[in-house]
Backbone as CSV, one residue per row, in Angstrom:
resi,resn,N_x,N_y,N_z,CA_x,CA_y,CA_z,C_x,C_y,C_z
1,MET,6.028,27.673,-19.477,6.056,28.213,-18.133,5.010,27.919,-17.633
2,ASN,5.045,27.382,-16.500,4.038,27.591,-15.445,3.808,28.791,-14.959
3,LYS,2.324,29.610,-14.360,2.217,30.538,-13.981,1.572,30.273,-12.840
4,ASN,1.884,30.554,-11.514,1.211,29.954,-10.402,-0.039,31.053,-10.050
5,ARG,-0.827,30.360,-10.204,-2.453,31.190,-9.526,-2.803,31.324,-8.115
6,SER,-3.448,32.106,-8.057,-4.067,32.267,-6.395,-5.501,31.601,-6.042
7,VAL,-5.213,30.825,-5.040,-6.185,29.804,-4.603,-6.665,30.338,-3.368
8,GLN,-7.836,30.748,-2.863,-8.097,31.303,-1.810,-9.014,30.531,-0.693
9,ALA,-8.657,30.047,0.497,-9.538,29.025,1.274,-9.861,29.631,2.598
10,TYR,-10.976,29.314,3.223,-11.196,29.972,4.508,-11.011,28.714,5.182
11,LEU,-10.430,28.418,6.192,-9.972,27.350,7.068,-10.342,27.910,8.665
12,PRO,-10.465,26.641,9.265,-10.816,27.020,10.762,-9.512,27.186,11.586
13,SER,-9.475,28.270,12.462,-8.140,28.754,13.008,-6.953,27.441,13.439
14,HIS,-7.299,26.548,13.733,-6.754,25.461,14.396,-6.043,25.039,13.330
15,ILE,-6.668,24.917,12.077,-5.854,24.375,10.815,-4.972,25.860,10.331
16,VAL,-5.320,27.075,10.454,-4.473,27.979,10.094,-3.254,27.957,10.953
17,ALA,-3.139,27.774,12.394,-1.977,27.853,13.052,-1.181,26.519,12.918
18,TRP,-1.617,25.279,12.745,-0.837,24.382,12.390,-0.264,24.681,11.023
19,ILE,-0.760,25.243,9.903,-0.177,25.493,8.849,1.078,26.449,8.953
20,ASP,0.951,27.524,9.923,1.659,28.699,10.363,2.920,27.804,11.341
21,GLY,2.677,26.695,11.929,3.587,26.362,12.846,4.457,25.703,11.999
22,GLU,4.021,24.668,10.705,4.680,23.826,9.697,5.471,24.945,8.933
23,ALA,5.108,25.870,8.576,6.109,26.825,7.392,6.899,27.709,8.388
24,ARG,6.618,27.839,9.256,7.891,28.338,10.251,9.000,27.416,10.608
25,ARG,8.442,26.274,10.861,9.294,24.916,11.037,10.384,24.687,9.749
26,ALA,9.412,24.542,8.271,10.075,24.505,7.238,11.158,25.619,6.749
27,LYS,11.074,27.123,7.335,11.538,28.009,6.991,10.796,28.794,5.335
28,VAL,9.485,28.575,5.164,8.654,28.888,4.191,7.812,29.556,4.037
29,THR,7.338,30.487,3.029,5.895,30.911,3.449,4.776,29.667,3.369
30,ARG,3.685,30.385,4.012,2.729,29.370,4.323,1.970,29.138,2.607
31,SER,2.265,30.044,2.032,1.787,29.713,0.615,2.575,28.460,-0.060
32,HIS,3.874,28.607,0.193,4.935,27.524,-0.287,4.495,26.209,0.348
33,TRP,4.352,26.031,1.779,4.098,24.828,2.421,2.903,24.269,2.000
34,VAL,1.750,25.468,1.537,0.751,24.625,1.538,0.696,24.149,-0.089
35,ALA,1.191,24.681,-0.881,1.462,24.236,-2.341,2.116,22.724,-2.204
36,THR,3.311,22.611,-1.523,4.169,21.531,-1.560,3.152,20.653,-0.861
37,PHE,2.471,20.527,0.183,1.694,19.909,0.779,0.675,19.291,-0.174
38,LEU,-0.175,19.865,-0.960,-1.033,19.601,-2.006,-0.110,18.638,-3.208
39,THR,1.014,19.382,-3.275,1.678,18.489,-4.570,2.014,16.891,-4.206
40,ASP,2.784,17.232,-2.794,2.857,15.767,-2.222,1.639,14.797,-1.995
41,LEU,0.473,15.306,-1.685,-0.584,14.770,-1.458,-1.055,14.066,-2.778
42,PHE,-1.304,14.615,-4.158,-1.781,14.180,-5.265,-0.167,13.460,-5.742
43,GLN,0.807,13.531,-5.540,1.578,12.469,-6.240,1.618,11.352,-5.358
44,GLY,1.400,11.573,-3.955,0.924,10.437,-3.005,-0.318,9.504,-3.611
45,GLN,-1.137,9.911,-4.120,-2.280,9.474,-4.749,-1.869,8.309,-5.947
46,GLU,-1.191,8.948,-6.716,-0.589,8.505,-7.890,0.232,7.141,-7.514
47,VAL,1.150,7.233,-6.086,1.720,6.175,-5.981,0.947,5.045,-5.154
48,ARG,-0.267,5.208,-4.474,-1.005,4.335,-4.204,-1.666,3.699,-5.032
49,GLU,-2.336,4.329,-6.331,-3.021,3.849,-7.233,-1.993,2.595,-7.629
50,GLU,-0.718,2.903,-8.058,0.156,2.132,-8.803,0.267,0.783,-7.777
51,ALA,0.386,1.162,-6.565,0.860,-0.075,-5.400,-0.631,-0.614,-5.739
52,ARG,-1.829,-0.236,-5.706,-3.167,-1.293,-5.718,-2.857,-2.213,-7.135
53,GLU,-2.278,-1.680,-8.104,-2.310,-2.028,-9.222,-1.293,-3.240,-9.444
54,ASN,-0.204,-3.183,-8.630,0.677,-3.740,-8.397,0.279,-4.827,-7.503
55,SER,-0.290,-4.701,-6.591,-1.064,-5.659,-5.513,-2.033,-6.468,-6.432
56,LEU,-2.505,-6.053,-7.126,-3.880,-6.741,-7.815,-3.050,-7.705,-8.951
57,ARG,-2.034,-7.161,-9.499,-0.958,-8.349,-10.505,-0.416,-9.489,-9.586
58,ILE,0.159,-9.086,-8.479,0.822,-10.356,-7.801,-0.333,-11.143,-6.937
59,ARG,-1.323,-10.731,-6.729,-2.451,-11.640,-6.063,-2.803,-12.342,-7.471
60,ARG,-2.953,-12.099,-8.311,-3.500,-12.635,-9.792,-2.184,-13.905,-9.828
61,GLN,-1.126,-13.439,-9.670,-0.043,-14.114,-10.456,0.201,-15.241,-9.031
62,LEU,-0.117,-15.137,-8.026,0.015,-15.925,-6.823,-1.272,-16.793,-6.869
63,ALA,-2.532,-16.403,-6.877,-3.742,-17.634,-7.230,-3.220,-18.603,-8.314
64,PHE,-2.643,-17.981,-9.253,-2.363,-18.972,-10.582,-1.174,-19.890,-9.884
65,ALA,-0.112,-19.434,-9.391,1.053,-20.463,-8.827,0.005,-21.267,-7.688
66,MET,-0.830,-20.432,-6.989,-1.375,-21.865,-5.998,-2.318,-22.862,-6.821
67,CYS,-2.852,-22.452,-7.633,-3.885,-23.422,-8.282,-2.913,-24.437,-8.927
68,ALA,-1.806,-23.812,-9.670,-1.097,-24.844,-10.073,-0.078,-25.794,-9.534
69,LEU,0.181,-25.418,-8.357,0.753,-26.013,-7.311,0.178,-27.365,-6.729
70,ASP,-1.036,-26.661,-6.276,-2.158,-27.857,-6.140,-2.239,-28.766,-6.978
71,GLY,-2.540,-28.491,-8.045,-2.938,-29.495,-9.275,-1.515,-30.168,-8.834
72,LEU,-0.305,-29.913,-9.223,0.970,-31.025,-9.283,0.962,-31.707,-7.809
73,LEU,0.460,-31.186,-7.109,0.762,-32.007,-5.506,-0.559,-33.061,-5.682
74,ASP,-1.518,-32.829,-6.071,-2.556,-33.702,-6.310,-2.573,-34.754,-7.258
75,ALA,-1.559,-34.568,-8.253,-1.498,-35.606,-9.438,0.181,-36.516,-9.118
76,HIS,0.678,-36.020,-8.017,2.129,-36.589,-7.544,1.475,-37.980,-7.112
77,PRO,2.631,-38.949,-7.480,2.349,-40.112,-6.914,2.235,-40.761,-5.608
78,ASP,2.947,-39.764,-4.712,2.543,-39.649,-3.215,1.145,-39.316,-2.835
79,PRO,0.555,-40.006,-2.465,-1.004,-39.370,-2.086,-0.870,-38.417,-0.843
80,MET,-0.091,-38.629,-0.205,-0.114,-37.703,1.176,0.757,-36.511,0.935
81,LEU,1.558,-36.437,0.270,2.332,-35.235,-0.093,1.558,-34.011,-0.011
82,ARG,-0.014,-33.858,-0.745,-0.585,-32.776,-0.567,-0.770,-31.965,0.774
83,GLN,-0.872,-33.392,1.411,-1.650,-32.891,2.991,-0.150,-32.594,3.734
84,ARG,0.868,-33.260,3.390,1.989,-32.658,4.565,2.572,-31.280,3.999
85,VAL,2.243,-30.945,2.647,2.500,-29.526,2.620,1.462,-28.278,3.169
86,ILE,-0.066,-29.055,3.088,-0.562,-28.604,3.945,-0.671,-27.572,5.442
87,GLU,-0.179,-29.028,5.798,0.306,-29.151,7.200,1.676,-28.455,7.815
88,ALA,2.239,-28.473,6.727,3.605,-27.627,6.989,3.606,-25.886,6.546
89,PHE,2.442,-25.802,5.833,2.103,-24.378,5.566,1.527,-23.938,6.740
90,GLN,0.427,-24.593,7.213,-0.360,-24.248,8.296,0.771,-23.975,9.686
91,ASN,1.674,-24.998,10.005,2.451,-24.757,10.888,3.708,-23.367,10.702
92,ARG,3.812,-23.322,9.530,4.718,-22.055,9.413,3.751,-20.774,9.653
93,VAL,2.463,-20.740,9.162,1.830,-19.583,9.254,1.764,-19.220,10.734
94,GLU,1.364,-20.182,11.513,1.165,-19.935,13.082,2.547,-19.362,13.542
95,ARG,3.816,-20.397,13.288,5.303,-19.926,13.876,5.362,-18.211,13.554
96,GLU,4.889,-18.025,12.569,5.612,-16.641,12.053,4.418,-15.891,12.037
97,GLN,3.296,-16.388,13.001,1.974,-15.236,13.211,1.740,-14.536,12.027
98,LEU,1.341,-15.509,10.956,1.033,-14.816,9.603,-0.489,-14.481,9.589
99,GLY,-1.527,-14.779,10.672,-2.609,-14.712,10.510,-3.422,-16.230,10.192
100,SER,-4.831,-16.238,10.098,-5.347,-17.455,9.561,-4.759,-18.004,8.115
101,PRO,-4.246,-19.347,7.969,-3.955,-20.101,6.826,-4.796,-20.100,5.746
102,LYS,-6.161,-20.080,6.323,-7.301,-20.530,5.319,-7.335,-19.360,4.592
């Protein structure tokens, strides 16, 4: 069973006023509101770390797919196919305003 422990912090008056207002709106005590806020903050850090890991995994997969596709296009019997694909990609990036295609 978890036993709650007391933690005391000295905060600027404008932060205390903000906490008071938020706790009143939520109809909970300041202590409960701060505890919920901190819990959400730390859980959010876990979510952000997982998102970073997922982003890195996806970037690796995309890098592999790009290299593989480039190799297939380069080896294709039609020597202009690779250039047409690059031009089509650049046009789509511009049309959908996805930033620089490079």
